[in-house]
C-alpha positions as CSV (number, residue, x, y, z in Angstrom):
1,M,93.9,181.0,72.2
2,D,91.4,178.9,74.1
3,F,92.3,176.2,76.6
4,Q,91.0,173.3,74.5
5,L,93.1,174.2,71.5
6,L,96.2,174.5,73.8
7,M,95.6,171.0,75.3
8,F,95.0,169.6,71.8
9,A,98.4,171.0,70.6
10,I,100.2,169.6,73.7
11,G,98.6,166.2,73.2
12,L,99.6,166.2,69.6
13,V,103.2,167.0,70.5
14,L,103.2,164.2,73.1
15,V,101.9,161.7,70.5
16,L,104.5,162.7,67.9
17,E,107.3,162.6,70.5
18,G,106.3,159.1,71.7
19,V,106.2,157.5,68.2
20,G,110.0,157.2,68.0
21,P,110.6,155.3,71.2
22,L,107.4,153.2,70.8
23,L,108.3,151.9,67.3
24,F,112.1,152.0,67.3
25,P,113.4,151.7,70.9
26,E,116.9,150.5,69.9
27,Q,117.5,153.3,67.3
28,W,116.1,155.8,69.9
29,K,118.6,154.7,72.5
30,K,121.5,155.1,69.9
31,Y,120.1,158.5,69.0
32,L,120.0,159.6,72.6
33,A,123.5,158.3,73.3
34,E,124.8,160.3,70.3
35,I,123.0,163.4,71.4
36,S,124.4,163.1,74.9
37,V,128.0,163.4,73.7
38,Q,127.5,166.5,71.7
39,K,128.9,169.9,72.8
40,K,126.6,172.4,74.4
41,N,126.8,174.8,71.5
42,V,125.6,172.2,69.1
43,L,122.6,171.3,71.3
44,R,121.8,175.0,71.7
45,R,121.8,175.5,67.9
46,L,119.6,172.5,67.4
47,G,117.2,173.7,70.1
48,G,117.2,177.2,68.6
49,S,116.5,175.9,65.1
50,L,113.6,173.8,66.4
51,V,112.1,176.7,68.3
52,S,112.5,179.0,65.3
53,A,110.9,176.5,63.0
54,G,108.0,176.1,65.4
55,I,107.4,179.8,65.7
56,V,107.4,180.1,61.9
57,L,104.8,177.3,61.6
58,L,102.7,178.9,64.3
59,I,102.8,182.3,62.5
60,I,101.9,180.7,59.2
61,F,99.1,178.5,60.4
62,A,97.7,180.7,63.2
């Protein structure tokens, strides 16, 4: 993987992550408040699911 592609991917992630708080700041605050009261195991499962989905997408499209 070359450095330019890696920087492109990181930039794309940052853009996608920033759309929520940019367009919907109040809903974003409610979302973060709800996430902050979840148990650690729920957050770990969510994180694991997101990582797994990302790895599958990387394998499919790489």
